[in-house]
C-alpha positions as CSV (number, residue, x, y, z in Angstrom):
1,M,2.4,-142.3,-40.7
2,S,4.6,-142.0,-37.5
3,V,8.5,-143.1,-37.7
4,R,9.5,-145.9,-36.0
5,H,12.8,-145.4,-33.1
6,V,12.6,-148.6,-31.2
7,V,12.1,-151.9,-31.4
8,D,10.4,-154.5,-30.4
9,R,10.7,-157.3,-28.1
10,A,9.4,-159.6,-30.9
11,N,12.0,-158.1,-33.7
12,A,14.4,-157.8,-31.0
13,T,14.5,-161.8,-30.1
14,A,14.6,-162.5,-33.7
15,I,18.4,-160.2,-34.4
16,R,19.7,-161.5,-31.0
17,Q,19.0,-165.1,-32.3
18,V,21.1,-163.9,-35.7
19,L,24.1,-162.6,-33.8
20,M,24.1,-165.2,-31.1
21,D,24.4,-167.4,-34.4
22,V,27.5,-165.3,-35.6
23,Q,28.8,-165.9,-32.1
24,A,29.3,-169.1,-32.9
25,A,29.9,-169.2,-36.2
26,M,33.6,-167.2,-35.9
27,Q,34.8,-169.4,-33.4
28,E,35.5,-171.6,-36.4
29,L,36.8,-168.6,-39.0
30,D,39.9,-168.2,-39.2
31,S,39.9,-164.2,-38.3
32,D,43.3,-163.0,-36.1
33,A,42.3,-162.6,-32.8
34,C,42.0,-158.8,-33.3
35,D,39.5,-158.6,-35.7
36,A,37.1,-161.7,-33.6
37,A,37.6,-159.0,-30.4
38,D,37.0,-156.2,-32.1
39,V,33.6,-158.2,-33.9
40,Q,32.5,-159.5,-30.3
41,E,32.6,-156.1,-28.6
42,V,30.4,-155.0,-31.7
43,I,28.0,-157.7,-31.0
44,D,28.0,-156.8,-27.0
45,K,27.2,-153.8,-27.6
46,A,24.5,-154.7,-30.0
47,A,22.8,-156.7,-27.5
48,A,23.1,-154.4,-24.2
49,E,20.6,-152.2,-26.5
50,L,18.8,-155.7,-27.3
51,D,18.7,-155.6,-23.4
52,A,17.7,-152.3,-23.4
53,P,13.9,-151.3,-22.2
54,Q,13.1,-149.6,-25.5
55,P,15.7,-150.9,-27.4
56,N,16.5,-147.9,-30.3
57,I,16.6,-148.2,-34.1
58,A,19.8,-146.0,-34.9
59,T,21.8,-147.2,-32.0
60,L,21.1,-150.4,-33.3
61,G,21.7,-149.8,-36.5
62,T,25.4,-148.4,-36.4
63,Y,26.2,-151.8,-34.6
64,L,24.9,-154.2,-36.5
65,N,25.5,-153.1,-40.0
66,S,28.7,-152.6,-38.3
67,V,29.2,-156.6,-37.4
68,A,27.7,-157.4,-41.1
69,R,30.2,-155.6,-42.5
70,S,33.2,-157.2,-40.6
71,L,31.9,-160.6,-42.4
72,R,30.3,-159.3,-45.7
73,R,33.6,-160.8,-47.2
74,E,33.6,-164.4,-45.5
75,P,32.2,-166.2,-47.3
76,R,31.4,-169.3,-44.6
77,V,28.6,-166.8,-42.4
78,R,27.3,-165.6,-45.7
79,T,24.1,-167.2,-44.7
80,L,24.0,-165.3,-41.6
81,V,24.3,-162.1,-41.8
82,M,21.9,-161.9,-45.0
83,E,19.3,-163.5,-42.3
84,L,20.8,-160.8,-39.9
85,D,19.9,-158.2,-43.1
86,A,16.9,-159.9,-43.1
87,A,16.3,-159.7,-39.4
88,M,17.3,-156.1,-39.5
89,R,14.6,-155.1,-41.9
90,A,11.5,-156.9,-40.5
91,A,12.6,-154.5,-37.2
92,H,13.1,-151.8,-39.6
93,V,16.1,-151.2,-38.7
94,P,18.4,-149.1,-41.4
95,T,21.0,-151.5,-43.5
96,N,24.1,-149.1,-45.2
97,W,25.9,-152.5,-44.5
98,E,27.0,-153.3,-48.6
99,H,27.9,-150.0,-48.7
């Protein structure tokens, strides 16, 4: 069995949709502008990686875990964090945001 190093298009699309939902939800959060800008920057980097011909799993893992870690304590977006976790697992992107 070979190790996968890239995310397929279907999984990339699912991750992208969750990231768009996170962006929409962040507009309603009370986080300060600096935190929101930092999370947005990471989302933008993840989106750029998803646009690559072969999105790299390790690179996405860095970005997506950072997004999840930044939002995990916010109860209003907990469902989205769990959706992101599920999309990551489906794409075989390692998750470590809970630690």
